[in-house]
Each structure stands twice: as structure tokens, then as C-alpha cells.
C-alpha positions in Angstrom: -5.7 -2.4 13.2 -2.0 -4.4 13.5 -1.5 -1.0 15.2 -4.1 -1.4 18.3 -2.3 -4.5 18.2 0.8 -2.5 19.3 -0.3 -0.3 21.7 -1.6 -3.8 23.2 1.7 -5.9 23.8 3.5 -2.4 24.9 1.7 -2.2 27.2 2.1 -5.8 28.6 5.9 -5.5 28.4 7.4 -2.5 30.1 10.7 -3.2 28.4 12.6 -0.4 26.7 13.8 -2.7 23.7 10.1 -4.3 22.6 9.3 -0.3 23.6 11.4 1.2 20.4 10.8 -1.5 18.6 7.0 -1.3 18.4 7.7 2.4 17.8 9.9 1.7 14.7 6.8 -0.9 13.3 3.9 1.4 14.3 6.0 4.0 11.8 6.5 1.5 9.0 2.7 0.4 9.4 1.4 4.0 9.3 4.2 5.5 6.4 6.1 7.9 8.9 10.0 8.7 9.2 10.9 6.9 12.3 13.0 9.0 15.0 14.8 6.5 17.1 19.3 7.0 17.4 21.5 5.0 16.1 22.7 3.1 18.8 19.2 2.3 19.4 19.1 0.8 15.3 21.6 -1.0 16.0 21.0 -2.4 18.7 17.6 -3.2 17.4 19.7 -4.7 14.5 18.1 -2.7 12.1 20.2 -0.6 9.4 18.6 2.7 8.1 19.9 3.4 4.6 19.5 6.3 2.9 18.9 8.0 -0.5 17.4 4.0 -1.5 14.9 2.9 -4.0 12.0 4.0 -2.5 9.9 0.7 -3.6 8.7 -2.4 -2.0 9.4 -5.5 -2.7 13.3 -5.8 -2.7 12.8 -9.5 -2.2 10.9 -10.4 -5.3 12.7 -10.5 -8.8 13.1 -6.9 -10.9 11.1 -7.2 -13.0 7.6 -7.7 -10.8 9.4 -5.5 -8.0 8.3 -2.7 -10.9 6.0 -4.0 -11.9 4.5 -3.5 -9.1 5.7 -0.5 -8.3 1.9 1.3 -9.1 2.9 4.6 -7.5 3.7 6.0 -11.4 2.7 3.0 -13.9 6.2 1.7 -15.3 5.3 -0.7 -17.2 1.5 -2.3 -18.4 2.6 -5.8 -18.4 5.4 -7.9 -16.6 7.2 -8.5 -19.9 7.6 -5.0 -20.6 10.1 -4.8 -17.8 11.4 -8.0 -18.2 12.6 -6.0 -21.6 12.9 -2.9 -20.1 16.1 -4.4 -17.7 17.5 -6.7 -20.9 18.2 -4.2 -22.1 19.9 -2.2 -20.4 21.7 -5.2 -19.0 19.7 -5.9 -15.9 19.1 -9.9 -14.8 15.3 -9.5 -14.5 16.0 -12.8 -12.2 17.8 -11.0 -9.7 16.4 -9.7 -7.1 17.2 -6.0 -5.9 19.2 -7.6 -2.6 21.7 -9.8 -5.3 22.8 -6.5 -7.2 26.2 -5.2 -6.7 26.6 -1.2 -5.8 26.9 -0.1 -9.4 24.4 -2.3 -10.6 22.2 -0.1 -7.8 23.0 2.9 -8.3 22.9 2.7 -12.1 18.8 1.1 -11.5 18.3 4.0 -9.3 18.8 6.4 -12.0 17.1 4.7 -14.5 14.1 3.9 -12.7 13.7 7.9 -12.3 14.8 8.9 -16.4 11.7 6.3 -16.7 9.0 7.7 -14.5 10.1 11.5 -15.2 9.2 10.7 -19.0 6.3 9.4 -17.3 4.5 11.8 -15.5 3.5 15.5 -16.6 5.4 17.8 -16.1 4.1 19.7 -13.1 4.6 16.5 -11.1 7.8 16.5 -12.3 10.4 18.0 -9.0 8.3 15.7 -6.7 9.3 12.2 -8.6 13.0 11.7 -7.3 11.0 11.8 -3.5 8.2 9.7 -4.0 10.8 7.0 -5.9 14.0 7.2 -3.0 14.0 7.4 0.6 14.9 6.6 3.9 14.3 3.1 4.5 15.2 0.5 6.6 16.2 -3.3 6.9 15.9 -6.3 8.8 20.1 -7.4 9.1 19.9 -10.8 10.1 16.6 -11.6 7.8 18.3 -9.1 4.9 14.2 -8.1 4.3 12.7 -4.7 4.8 11.0 -3.7 7.7 8.2 -2.7 5.4 7.6 -6.2 4.3 8.5 -7.3 7.7 5.4 -4.8 9.1 3.5 -6.4 5.7 3.8 -10.1 7.3 2.7 -9.5 10.4 -0.4 -7.3 8.8 -0.6 -10.7 7.0 -1.2 -13.1 10.5 -3.2 -10.5 11.7 -5.6 -10.2 8.6 -5.8 -13.8 9.8 -6.3 -13.3 13.4 -3.4 -14.6 14.8 -3.1 -12.4 17.2 -0.9 -14.5 19.8 1.0 -15.2 16.2 1.6 -11.6 15.7 2.7 -11.3 19.7 5.7 -13.8 19.7 7.0 -12.8 16.4 7.6 -9.4 17.6 9.3 -9.5 21.5 11.3 -12.5 19.8 12.0 -10.7 16.4 11.4 -13.1 14.2 9.5 -14.0 10.9 5.7 -15.5 10.7 5.5 -19.0 9.8 5.6 -19.2 5.9 2.5 -21.1 5.4 -0.1 -17.9 7.4 2.0 -15.9 4.6 1.0 -18.1 1.6 -2.7 -18.8 2.9 -3.5 -15.0 2.7 -1.2 -14.3 -0.2 -4.0 -16.7 -2.2 -6.7 -15.8 -0.5 -5.3 -12.1 -1.3 -4.9 -13.4 -4.6 -8.4 -14.5 -4.9 -9.6 -11.3 -3.9 -7.5 -9.4 -6.4 -9.6 -11.3 -9.5 -12.8 -10.5 -8.3 -11.7 -6.7 -8.0 -10.4 -6.2 -11.4 -13.4 -8.5 -12.5 -15.4 -6.7 -10.8 -13.3 -3.3 -11.6 -14.0 -4.0 -16.2 -17.5 -4.4 -15.7 -18.5 -0.8 -13.3 -18.2 2.5 -14.3 -15.6 4.7 -12.8 -17.8 7.0 -11.3 -16.0 11.1 -10.6 -16.7 13.8 -8.3 -13.9 16.3 -6.6 -13.2 18.1 -3.0 -12.3 21.4 -2.1 -8.8 21.1 -0.1 -6.8 24.2 1.0 -9.0 26.1 -1.7 -8.2 24.0 -4.2 -10.4 21.8 -6.1 -9.3 18.3 -6.9 -11.2 15.2 -9.3 -11.6 11.7 -7.7 -13.0 8.9 -8.8 -15.0 5.8 -7.0 -17.2 2.8 -7.4 -20.2 2.3 -5.6 -20.4 -1.5 -4.2 -24.0 -2.6 -3.2 -24.8 -6.9 -3.2 -27.8 -8.1 -4.8 -29.1 -10.8 -3.6 -27.5 -11.9 -7.2 -24.5 -11.3 -6.2 -24.7 -13.2 -2.8 -25.4 -16.3 -4.7 -22.8 -16.5 -6.8 -20.3 -15.2 -4.0 -21.6 -18.6 -2.9 -20.2 -20.2 -5.5 -17.9 -18.3 -6.9 -16.0 -16.8 -4.0 -16.1 -13.2 -3.5 -14.6 -10.9 -2.5 -13.0 -10.2 1.1 -13.7 -7.0 2.9 -10.6 -7.5 5.1 -8.9 -6.7 1.3 -9.6 -3.6 0.4 -7.0 -1.4 2.0 -5.0 -3.9 0.4 -6.9 -3.7 -3.2 -8.0 0.2 -2.7 -3.5 0.6 -3.8 -3.6 -2.3 -6.1 -6.3 -1.0 -8.9 -4.0 1.6 -9.7 -2.7 -1.0 -11.9 -5.6 -1.3 -14.0 -6.1 0.4 -16.8 -9.1 2.3 -15.7 -8.1 3.8 -12.9 -5.4 7.3 -13.4 -3.0 7.2 -10.7 -3.7 10.8 -10.4 -6.5 10.8 -9.4 -8.0 9.4 -5.6 -9.5 6.2 -5.3 -12.8 5.4 -3.0 -14.0 2.1 -3.0 -17.6 2.7 -1.4 -19.1 -1.0 -0.3 -23.2 -0.6 1.6 -23.1 -2.5 4.2 -27.2 -2.0 5.1 -27.2 1.1 7.4 -23.3 2.7 6.9 -21.0 3.4 4.0 -17.5 1.7 4.4 -14.9 3.9 3.3 -11.8 3.2 1.6 -9.6 5.0 -0.5 -6.4 6.0 -1.4 -4.1 9.8 -2.4 -1.4 9.0 -4.7 1.7 10.4 -3.0 2.6 12.8 -6.0 -0.4 14.8 -5.2 0.2 14.8 -1.4 4.0 15.8 -2.1 3.1 18.4 -4.0 -0.3 20.1 -2.3 0.1 17.7 0.6 -3.3 16.3 0.0 -4.9 14.7 3.1 -8.7 12.9 3.2 -9.1 13.8 6.8 -10.4 16.2 7.0 -13.8 14.3 5.5 -13.6 11.9 8.4 -11.6 9.4 7.1 -8.2 8.2 8.7 -5.4 7.7 7.5 -1.9 9.0 5.5 -2.0 7.7 2.3 -4.4 5.2 2.2 -8.0 6.1 4.3 -10.9 4.3 6.3 -14.2 4.9 8.1 -17.8 4.2 7.7 -20.6 7.2 6.8 -24.2 7.1 7.2 -26.3 5.5 4.3 -29.1 8.0 3.5 -26.8 10.9 3.6 -24.6 9.7 1.4 -27.7 8.3 -0.9 -28.7 12.0 -0.5 -26.0 13.7 -1.2 -25.5 10.9 -4.7 -28.9 12.2 -5.4 -27.2 16.0 -5.6 -24.6 14.8 -8.1 -22.6 16.7 -5.0 -21.0 13.6 -2.2 -19.4 15.6 -0.4 
């Protein structure tokens, strides 16, 4: 995990500024609010903006930024998001950073109203906290820290650990060719995973948390010999992308955006588990999956014993 590398860098460098920078990056990576004073942020060239759109990808064209906001599936296609923006006299090809302050405030109001009309009434009070919040920007690159950490994670996933270390120590961006390679490889896994979703039955179960039962959904992936042979010729889903896939999967119409979603991957003697809790459920109920021995806050991961899992499946109750 990228956070392990943050800890390693901190141990190797007895430097207060580097330590502060790593603390912020680690908080962003783990979806936690950084507790850093304004003077430290200014020294690190990081700008904190309150009540800002907390939607990832603000360097994307607006229509993509909104379409890929899968916390609430606002639009069913890029075309829908383009029409929405044009109907509201906003240029779909502009990025969030290219909007003036009036346009930004107007976009915030439009998205809040649109999103509130998309969710059941019991979740409406939590939509504002989902869409708005404190956001952090790397001033010299005009880039959200979420995107910066995502780029670091891309290089980390490609096992370019020394490059990640250098980027952090020098506060630089990873090379564009590495980010492109990661995104290209990820897009192949996304295509394969969407085909898998379209051809796989989504199974359901429930979990108990704080004396309440929550409906969940999952898919169980077990490679047959034939699957492995096809993988040699047509490619296969790379396991390093499962955390990204479990997030992106909420754009798929088969996945209910108000239910936790589990990807369970058979790995001989154990089951690899990657799961996601929709943030609306987290905000309303404080729902986590830590109580079933998984790590994380909104995106979860861990391993379960294969035999115990299969026995639970046979009994139609996997927990």
C-alpha cells in the first residue's frame, strides 16, 4: 500500500517539512481530514478551500467530471451530462479550474439540486455533505491533492517505488508516461470487468451493523482453466486494480449505488475481498466493514479463509 511507502520515507528522512507533507498525503489517501495549521499548508504550497465541490477529477472536462461522480449516478451517459451543462449555459469542455467564481457557485447549486432529486428522501439531508467539503490543492500545479495522490498511487502500483519517493521528496509530479501506462492498463481491466459484470449474476446477502441489517451485493470470481486460456489471448483483469474497479463499478446499472458491493476473488486457499460502502450509507449510519475483519474506510480489503467462506455460501449466509 502507498501508505506503507509514506511511513518508510518518514523513517528515512528526519525532516519536519517532509513529515508534515507525508501526513497530509496519508490523510488524503485514507479519506481522512488533515489536521494541519494554515501556516504549514502555506509553507507546503497547499491551499485549503472550504465548502468546495468534493468531486474528483477537476482537471477533466466538466462533462466527464460529473459523469464519473458515481457516489450518486447523476447521468447515464456522457451525452446526458453534456446536455445538462449546455442547458444551463455552462461549457462542457471547460475544466472546473477554468470557471470563474460565479460559474463555480452556480454549478455547485445545480449539482446539489440535481443530486437531491436523485436519491430517496431519507438520504436527502446527507447529499450536501457528500458533494461539498474541505478540498486541498497543490498550488504550483493547480491540481487537487486527491489527484496528486492518485498519480503517486499509479506509479506505486507499477512498482516504481524510487520514482514515487523522489516525487514526494521534491514535491514533483510523477512522469506522464507512467500515469498514462497505468490508466491504459486500468482501462483494459475496466472493459474486461464490465463484460464480467454484464455476464455475471449479482448475488445478495445482508450484514448486521449497530443493530440494523443492511442489504449488500457481491460477485464471486473463480477462474476456470478455460478462463485462464482465454486470458492468455484476450487479457485478464489485473488484481492490482480491484480497489479501483470496486469504485468504478457503481457506474454500472447492474450495481445498486445504495448497497455495499463486494468483489470476492478465489485464490486457491483464500478469498481476496475488495468491497465498497457507499458514502451516503457511511454518512447516515456510520456503516463500516471493519467489524467483519476488513481494513479501510469506504473502500475495504482483506482475505478470508476459503473453506470457511464456502461453508457459509452453502448455508446461504456468508457472514
